[in-house]
N, CA, C, O and the ligand as a Tripos MOL2 file, in Angstrom:
@<TRIPOS>MOLECULE
protein
  201   199    51     0     0
PROTEIN
NO_CHARGES

@<TRIPOS>ATOM
      1 N         122.0100  141.8290  144.8580 N.3       1 MET1
      2 CA        121.3730  140.6640  145.5100 C.3       1 MET1
      3 C         120.7510  141.1120  146.8260 C.2       1 MET1
      4 O         121.3670  141.8310  147.6120 O.2       1 MET1
      5 N         119.5440  140.6800  147.0430 N.am      2 THR2
      6 CA        118.8760  140.9950  148.3020 C.3       2 THR2
      7 C         118.0810  139.7730  148.7440 C.2       2 THR2
      8 O         118.1030  138.7280  148.0940 O.2       2 THR2
      9 N         117.3970  139.9250  149.8360 N.am      3 THR3
     10 CA        116.7160  138.7740  150.4160 C.3       3 THR3
     11 C         115.2150  139.0060  150.4560 C.2       3 THR3
     12 O         114.7500  140.0850  150.8220 O.2       3 THR3
     13 N         114.4770  137.9990  150.0810 N.am      4 CYS4
     14 CA        113.0210  138.0640  150.1360 C.3       4 CYS4
     15 C         112.5680  138.1710  151.5930 C.2       4 CYS4
     16 O         113.0160  137.4120  152.4530 O.2       4 CYS4
     17 N         111.6770  139.1220  151.8510 N.am      5 GLN5
     18 CA        111.2220  139.3040  153.2310 C.3       5 GLN5
     19 C         110.1420  138.2910  153.6150 C.2       5 GLN5
     20 O         109.7480  138.1950  154.7780 O.2       5 GLN5
     21 N         109.6840  137.5580  152.6420 N.am      6 GLU6
     22 CA        108.6470  136.5670  152.9080 C.3       6 GLU6
     23 C         109.2530  135.1920  153.1840 C.2       6 GLU6
     24 O         108.8900  134.5350  154.1600 O.2       6 GLU6
     25 N         110.1720  134.7630  152.3290 N.am      7 CYS7
     26 CA        110.7000  133.4030  152.4730 C.3       7 CYS7
     27 C         112.2090  133.3660  152.7190 C.2       7 CYS7
     28 O         112.7860  132.2910  152.8770 O.2       7 CYS7
     29 N         112.8550  134.5500  152.7520 N.am      8 ASN8
     30 CA        114.2810  134.6420  153.0590 C.3       8 ASN8
     31 C         115.1850  134.0390  152.0010 C.2       8 ASN8
     32 O         116.3720  133.8360  152.2540 O.2       8 ASN8
     33 N         114.6570  133.7510  150.8300 N.am      9 CYS9
     34 CA        115.5360  133.3100  149.7660 C.3       9 CYS9
     35 C         116.1490  134.5400  149.0930 C.2       9 CYS9
     36 O         115.7230  135.6720  149.3200 O.2       9 CYS9
     37 N         117.1470  134.2870  148.2680 N.am     10 GLU10
     38 CA        117.8070  135.4060  147.6190 C.3      10 GLU10
     39 C         117.0610  135.8330  146.3710 C.2      10 GLU10
     40 O         116.5810  135.0010  145.6010 O.2      10 GLU10
     41 N         116.9720  137.1370  146.1820 N.am     11 ILE11
     42 CA        116.3960  137.6930  144.9630 C.3      11 ILE11
     43 C         117.5280  138.4100  144.2350 C.2      11 ILE11
     44 O         118.1980  139.2710  144.8050 O.2      11 ILE11
     45 N         117.7320  138.0510  142.9900 N.am     12 SER12
     46 CA        118.7810  138.7340  142.2270 C.3      12 SER12
     47 C         118.2040  139.9780  141.5810 C.2      12 SER12
     48 O         117.1860  139.9280  140.8900 O.2      12 SER12
     49 N         118.8740  141.0970  141.8210 N.am     13 ILE13
     50 CA        118.4310  142.3770  141.3010 C.3      13 ILE13
     51 C         119.6110  143.0490  140.6220 C.2      13 ILE13
     52 O         120.7120  143.0880  141.1710 O.2      13 ILE13
     53 N         119.3830  143.5750  139.4350 N.am     14 ASP14
     54 CA        120.4220  144.3650  138.7850 C.3      14 ASP14
     55 C         120.2920  145.7960  139.2630 C.2      14 ASP14
     56 O         119.4090  146.5350  138.8260 O.2      14 ASP14
     57 N         121.1790  146.1760  140.1620 N.am     15 GLU15
     58 CA        121.0560  147.4930  140.7960 C.3      15 GLU15
     59 C         121.2820  148.6390  139.8180 C.2      15 GLU15
     60 O         121.0010  149.7950  140.1350 O.2      15 GLU15
     61 N         121.7870  148.3210  138.6330 N.am     16 LYS16
     62 CA        122.0180  149.3850  137.6490 C.3      16 LYS16
     63 C         120.7370  149.7490  136.9100 C.2      16 LYS16
     64 O         120.6160  150.8470  136.3660 O.2      16 LYS16
     65 N         119.7870  148.8270  136.8910 N.am     17 THR17
     66 CA        118.6000  149.0690  136.0730 C.3      17 THR17
     67 C         117.3540  149.3700  136.8890 C.2      17 THR17
     68 O         116.3480  149.8230  136.3420 O.2      17 THR17
     69 N         117.4090  149.1240  138.1890 N.am     18 ILE18
     70 CA        116.2190  149.3730  138.9910 C.3      18 ILE18
     71 C         116.1070  150.8430  139.3550 C.2      18 ILE18
     72 O         117.0850  151.5900  139.3080 O.2      18 ILE18
     73 N         114.9020  151.2390  139.7160 N.am     19 LYS19
     74 CA        114.7010  152.5820  140.2330 C.3      19 LYS19
     75 C         113.6610  152.5200  141.3420 C.2      19 LYS19
     76 O         112.9120  151.5510  141.4650 O.2      19 LYS19
     77 N         113.6350  153.5730  142.1420 N.am     20 ILE20
     78 CA        112.6880  153.6030  143.2580 C.3      20 ILE20
     79 C         111.2670  153.4950  142.7220 C.2      20 ILE20
     80 O         110.8970  154.1720  141.7630 O.2      20 ILE20
     81 N         110.4850  152.6400  143.3520 N.am     21 GLY21
     82 CA        109.1140  152.4230  142.9230 C.3      21 GLY21
     83 C         108.9460  151.1790  142.0720 C.2      21 GLY21
     84 O         107.8280  150.7110  141.8590 O.2      21 GLY21
     85 N         110.0710  150.6370  141.5790 N.am     22 ASP22
     86 CA        109.9850  149.3890  140.8290 C.3      22 ASP22
     87 C         109.5270  148.2550  141.7390 C.2      22 ASP22
     88 O         109.7370  148.2880  142.9510 O.2      22 ASP22
     89 N         108.9110  147.2740  141.1440 N.am     23 VAL23
     90 CA        108.4630  146.1140  141.9010 C.3      23 VAL23
     91 C         109.2650  144.9000  141.4390 C.2      23 VAL23
     92 O         109.3660  144.6200  140.2440 O.2      23 VAL23
     93 N         109.8280  144.1930  142.4030 N.am     24 VAL24
     94 CA        110.5330  142.9570  142.0860 C.3      24 VAL24
     95 C         109.7630  141.7950  142.7130 C.2      24 VAL24
     96 O         109.2060  141.9070  143.8050 O.2      24 VAL24
     97 N         109.7500  140.6920  141.9940 N.am     25 VAL25
     98 CA        108.9930  139.5310  142.4480 C.3      25 VAL25
     99 C         109.9580  138.4190  142.8020 C.2      25 VAL25
    100 O         110.8540  138.0810  142.0280 O.2      25 VAL25
    101 N         109.7630  137.8550  143.9810 N.am     26 CYS26
    102 CA        110.5660  136.7190  144.4040 C.3      26 CYS26
    103 C         110.2530  135.5310  143.5090 C.2      26 CYS26
    104 O         109.0910  135.1700  143.3240 O.2      26 CYS26
    105 N         111.3060  134.9230  142.9500 N.am     27 SER27
    106 CA        111.0790  133.8000  142.0410 C.3      27 SER27
    107 C         110.6830  132.5410  142.7920 C.2      27 SER27
    108 O         110.1460  131.6060  142.1980 O.2      27 SER27
    109 N         110.9420  132.5090  144.0880 N.am     28 ALA28
    110 CA        110.6400  131.3100  144.8710 C.3      28 ALA28
    111 C         109.1930  131.2960  145.3670 C.2      28 ALA28
    112 O         108.4980  130.2900  145.2240 O.2      28 ALA28
    113 N         108.7370  132.4140  145.9510 N.am     29 CYS29
    114 CA        107.4120  132.4160  146.5650 C.3      29 CYS29
    115 C         106.4520  133.3950  145.8950 C.2      29 CYS29
    116 O         105.2580  133.3940  146.1970 O.2      29 CYS29
    117 N         106.9580  134.2250  144.9910 N.am     30 GLY30
    118 CA        106.0740  135.1130  144.2620 C.3      30 GLY30
    119 C         105.7190  136.3970  144.9880 C.2      30 GLY30
    120 O         104.9060  137.1790  144.4960 O.2      30 GLY30
    121 N         106.3210  136.6320  146.1620 N.am     31 ALA31
    122 CA        106.0300  137.8460  146.9180 C.3      31 ALA31
    123 C         106.5590  139.0680  146.1690 C.2      31 ALA31
    124 O         107.6530  139.0410  145.6050 O.2      31 ALA31
    125 N         105.7660  140.1360  146.1730 N.am     32 GLU32
    126 CA        106.1760  141.3490  145.4860 C.3      32 GLU32
    127 C         106.7760  142.3250  146.4760 C.2      32 GLU32
    128 O         106.2710  142.5030  147.5850 O.2      32 GLU32
    129 N         107.8740  142.9580  146.0520 N.am     33 HIS33
    130 CA        108.5400  143.9470  146.8900 C.3      33 HIS33
    131 C         108.7210  145.2200  146.0950 C.2      33 HIS33
    132 O         109.0810  145.1690  144.9190 O.2      33 HIS33
    133 N         108.4800  146.3520  146.7120 N.am     34 GLU34
    134 CA        108.7270  147.6330  146.0640 C.3      34 GLU34
    135 C         110.0880  148.1640  146.4880 C.2      34 GLU34
    136 O         110.4730  148.0820  147.6540 O.2      34 GLU34
    137 N         110.8090  148.7120  145.5100 N.am     35 ILE35
    138 CA        112.1020  149.3320  145.8120 C.3      35 ILE35
    139 C         111.8430  150.6710  146.4990 C.2      35 ILE35
    140 O         111.2270  151.5610  145.9120 O.2      35 ILE35
    141 N         112.3040  150.8150  147.7240 N.am     36 ILE36
    142 CA        112.1090  152.0830  148.4290 C.3      36 ILE36
    143 C         113.4160  152.8500  148.5740 C.2      36 ILE36
    144 O         113.4080  154.0330  148.9150 O.2      36 ILE36
    145 N         114.5320  152.1880  148.3190 N.am     37 SER37
    146 CA        115.8340  152.8600  148.3870 C.3      37 SER37
    147 C         116.8180  152.0780  147.5270 C.2      37 SER37
    148 O         116.7770  150.8480  147.4880 O.2      37 SER37
    149 N         117.7000  152.7930  146.8400 N.am     38 ILE38
    150 CA        118.6660  152.1340  145.9580 C.3      38 ILE38
    151 C         120.0070  151.9540  146.6720 C.2      38 ILE38
    152 O         120.6240  150.8930  146.5780 O.2      38 ILE38
    153 N         120.4480  152.9730  147.3720 N.am     39 ASP39
    154 CA        121.7620  152.9200  148.0100 C.3      39 ASP39
    155 C         121.6520  153.4610  149.4240 C.2      39 ASP39
    156 O         121.6900  154.6770  149.6110 O.2      39 ASP39
    157 N         121.5180  152.6090  150.4180 N.am     40 PRO40
    158 CA        121.5820  151.1530  150.3110 C.3      40 PRO40
    159 C         120.2850  150.5890  149.7490 C.2      40 PRO40
    160 O         119.2260  151.2080  149.8560 O.2      40 PRO40
    161 N         120.3810  149.4230  149.1580 N.am     41 LEU41
    162 CA        119.2050  148.7930  148.5720 C.3      41 LEU41
    163 C         118.2290  148.3590  149.6640 C.2      41 LEU41
    164 O         118.5690  147.5860  150.5590 O.2      41 LEU41
    165 N         117.0120  148.8800  149.5600 N.am     42 GLU42
    166 CA        115.9900  148.4870  150.5240 C.3      42 GLU42
    167 C         114.7090  148.1520  149.7950 C.2      42 GLU42
    168 O         114.2890  148.8580  148.8790 O.2      42 GLU42
    169 N         114.1030  147.0730  150.2130 N.am     43 LEU43
    170 CA        112.8390  146.6490  149.6310 C.3      43 LEU43
    171 C         111.7710  146.6520  150.7030 C.2      43 LEU43
    172 O         112.0440  146.4580  151.8880 O.2      43 LEU43
    173 N         110.5400  146.8780  150.2550 N.am     44 GLU44
    174 CA        109.4220  146.7920  151.1820 C.3      44 GLU44
    175 C         108.4440  145.7760  150.6330 C.2      44 GLU44
    176 O         108.0160  145.8680  149.4830 O.2      44 GLU44
    177 N         108.0950  144.8150  151.4570 N.am     45 LEU45
    178 CA        107.1500  143.7820  151.0430 C.3      45 LEU45
    179 C         105.7760  144.4060  150.7920 C.2      45 LEU45
    180 O         105.2450  145.1460  151.6190 O.2      45 LEU45
    181 N         105.2270  144.0840  149.6310 N.am     46 ILE46
    182 CA        103.8840  144.5720  149.3130 C.3      46 ILE46
    183 C         102.8780  143.5380  149.7850 C.2      46 ILE46
    184 O         102.8400  142.4100  149.2920 O.2      46 ILE46
    185 N         102.0760  143.9400  150.7360 N.am     47 GLU47
    186 CA        101.0740  143.0320  151.2810 C.3      47 GLU47
    187 C          99.8500  143.0580  150.3750 C.2      47 GLU47
    188 O          99.2360  144.1030  150.1570 O.2      47 GLU47
    189 N          99.5170  141.9040  149.8630 N.am     48 GLU48
    190 CA         98.3460  141.8210  149.0070 C.3      48 GLU48
    191 C          97.0970  141.7230  149.8580 C.2      48 GLU48
    192 O          97.0080  140.9130  150.7800 O.2      48 GLU48
    193 N          96.1380  142.5650  149.5260 N.am     49 GLU49
    194 CA         94.8640  142.4830  150.2290 C.3      49 GLU49
    195 C          93.9520  141.5430  149.4670 C.2      49 GLU49
    196 O          93.7960  141.6490  148.2510 O.2      49 GLU49
    197 N          93.3580  140.6300  150.1970 N.am     50 LYS50
    198 CA         92.5060  139.6560  149.5230 C.3      50 LYS50
    199 C          91.1030  139.6800  150.1110 C.2      50 LYS50
    200 O          90.2370  138.9250  149.6710 O.2      50 LYS50
    201 ZN        110.2210  134.6810  148.5790 Zn       51 ZN51
@<TRIPOS>BOND
     1     1     2 1
     2     2     3 1
     3     3     4 2
     4     3     5 am
     5     5     6 1
     6     6     7 1
     7     7     8 2
     8     7     9 am
     9     9    10 1
    10    10    11 1
    11    11    12 2
    12    11    13 am
    13    13    14 1
    14    14    15 1
    15    15    16 2
    16    15    17 am
    17    17    18 1
    18    18    19 1
    19    19    20 2
    20    19    21 am
    21    21    22 1
    22    22    23 1
    23    23    24 2
    24    23    25 am
    25    25    26 1
    26    26    27 1
    27    27    28 2
    28    27    29 am
    29    29    30 1
    30    30    31 1
    31    31    32 2
    32    31    33 am
    33    33    34 1
    34    34    35 1
    35    35    36 2
    36    35    37 am
    37    37    38 1
    38    38    39 1
    39    39    40 2
    40    39    41 am
    41    41    42 1
    42    42    43 1
    43    43    44 2
    44    43    45 am
    45    45    46 1
    46    46    47 1
    47    47    48 2
    48    47    49 am
    49    49    50 1
    50    50    51 1
    51    51    52 2
    52    51    53 am
    53    53    54 1
    54    54    55 1
    55    55    56 2
    56    55    57 am
    57    57    58 1
    58    58    59 1
    59    59    60 2
    60    59    61 am
    61    61    62 1
    62    62    63 1
    63    63    64 2
    64    63    65 am
    65    65    66 1
    66    66    67 1
    67    67    68 2
    68    67    69 am
    69    69    70 1
    70    70    71 1
    71    71    72 2
    72    71    73 am
    73    73    74 1
    74    74    75 1
    75    75    76 2
    76    75    77 am
    77    77    78 1
    78    78    79 1
    79    79    80 2
    80    79    81 am
    81    81    82 1
    82    82    83 1
    83    83    84 2
    84    83    85 am
    85    85    86 1
    86    86    87 1
    87    87    88 2
    88    87    89 am
    89    89    90 1
    90    90    91 1
    91    91    92 2
    92    91    93 am
    93    93    94 1
    94    94    95 1
    95    95    96 2
    96    95    97 am
    97    97    98 1
    98    98    99 1
    99    99   100 2
   100    99   101 am
   101   101   102 1
   102   102   103 1
   103   103   104 2
   104   103   105 am
   105   105   106 1
   106   106   107 1
   107   107   108 2
   108   107   109 am
   109   109   110 1
   110   110   111 1
   111   111   112 2
   112   111   113 am
   113   113   114 1
   114   114   115 1
   115   115   116 2
   116   115   117 am
   117   117   118 1
   118   118   119 1
   119   119   120 2
   120   119   121 am
   121   121   122 1
   122   122   123 1
   123   123   124 2
   124   123   125 am
   125   125   126 1
   126   126   127 1
   127   127   128 2
   128   127   129 am
   129   129   130 1
   130   130   131 1
   131   131   132 2
   132   131   133 am
   133   133   134 1
   134   134   135 1
   135   135   136 2
   136   135   137 am
   137   137   138 1
   138   138   139 1
   139   139   140 2
   140   139   141 am
   141   141   142 1
   142   142   143 1
   143   143   144 2
   144   143   145 am
   145   145   146 1
   146   146   147 1
   147   147   148 2
   148   147   149 am
   149   149   150 1
   150   150   151 1
   151   151   152 2
   152   151   153 am
   153   153   154 1
   154   154   155 1
   155   155   156 2
   156   155   157 am
   157   157   158 1
   158   158   159 1
   159   159   160 2
   160   159   161 am
   161   161   162 1
   162   162   163 1
   163   163   164 2
   164   163   165 am
   165   165   166 1
   166   166   167 1
   167   167   168 2
   168   167   169 am
   169   169   170 1
   170   170   171 1
   171   171   172 2
   172   171   173 am
   173   173   174 1
   174   174   175 1
   175   175   176 2
   176   175   177 am
   177   177   178 1
   178   178   179 1
   179   179   180 2
   180   179   181 am
   181   181   182 1
   182   182   183 1
   183   183   184 2
   184   183   185 am
   185   185   186 1
   186   186   187 1
   187   187   188 2
   188   187   189 am
   189   189   190 1
   190   190   191 1
   191   191   192 2
   192   191   193 am
   193   193   194 1
   194   194   195 1
   195   195   196 2
   196   195   197 am
   197   197   198 1
   198   198   199 1
   199   199   200 2
@<TRIPOS>SUBSTRUCTURE
     1 MET1         2 RESIDUE 1 A MET
     2 THR2         6 RESIDUE 1 A THR
     3 THR3        10 RESIDUE 1 A THR
     4 CYS4        14 RESIDUE 1 A CYS
     5 GLN5        18 RESIDUE 1 A GLN
     6 GLU6        22 RESIDUE 1 A GLU
     7 CYS7        26 RESIDUE 1 A CYS
     8 ASN8        30 RESIDUE 1 A ASN
     9 CYS9        34 RESIDUE 1 A CYS
    10 GLU10       38 RESIDUE 1 A GLU
    11 ILE11       42 RESIDUE 1 A ILE
    12 SER12       46 RESIDUE 1 A SER
    13 ILE13       50 RESIDUE 1 A ILE
    14 ASP14       54 RESIDUE 1 A ASP
    15 GLU15       58 RESIDUE 1 A GLU
    16 LYS16       62 RESIDUE 1 A LYS
    17 THR17       66 RESIDUE 1 A THR
    18 ILE18       70 RESIDUE 1 A ILE
    19 LYS19       74 RESIDUE 1 A LYS
    20 ILE20       78 RESIDUE 1 A ILE
    21 GLY21       82 RESIDUE 1 A GLY
    22 ASP22       86 RESIDUE 1 A ASP
    23 VAL23       90 RESIDUE 1 A VAL
    24 VAL24       94 RESIDUE 1 A VAL
    25 VAL25       98 RESIDUE 1 A VAL
    26 CYS26      102 RESIDUE 1 A CYS
    27 SER27      106 RESIDUE 1 A SER
    28 ALA28      110 RESIDUE 1 A ALA
    29 CYS29      114 RESIDUE 1 A CYS
    30 GLY30      118 RESIDUE 1 A GLY
    31 ALA31      122 RESIDUE 1 A ALA
    32 GLU32      126 RESIDUE 1 A GLU
    33 HIS33      130 RESIDUE 1 A HIS
    34 GLU34      134 RESIDUE 1 A GLU
    35 ILE35      138 RESIDUE 1 A ILE
    36 ILE36      142 RESIDUE 1 A ILE
    37 SER37      146 RESIDUE 1 A SER
    38 ILE38      150 RESIDUE 1 A ILE
    39 ASP39      154 RESIDUE 1 A ASP
    40 PRO40      158 RESIDUE 1 A PRO
    41 LEU41      162 RESIDUE 1 A LEU
    42 GLU42      166 RESIDUE 1 A GLU
    43 LEU43      170 RESIDUE 1 A LEU
    44 GLU44      174 RESIDUE 1 A GLU
    45 LEU45      178 RESIDUE 1 A LEU
    46 ILE46      182 RESIDUE 1 A ILE
    47 GLU47      186 RESIDUE 1 A GLU
    48 GLU48      190 RESIDUE 1 A GLU
    49 GLU49      194 RESIDUE 1 A GLU
    50 LYS50      198 RESIDUE 1 A LYS
    51 ZN51       201 GROUP 0 **** ****
C-alpha cells in the first residue's frame, strides 16, 4: 500500500508482482506513477505533458 502523490489517497500495490519501471495508476484521480524502488517502495509521479 502506498499513497498517491497527486491526491494523497491510498493506492493498493501487490509488492510481490511489481518491478522497477512498472507504472501504477491511482484509481481515484488517474495519476500515473512509476515504480523507482521496491524496498523501500518508492513511486515517482509521472507528469503528463499536454
Ligand atoms: Zn490520486
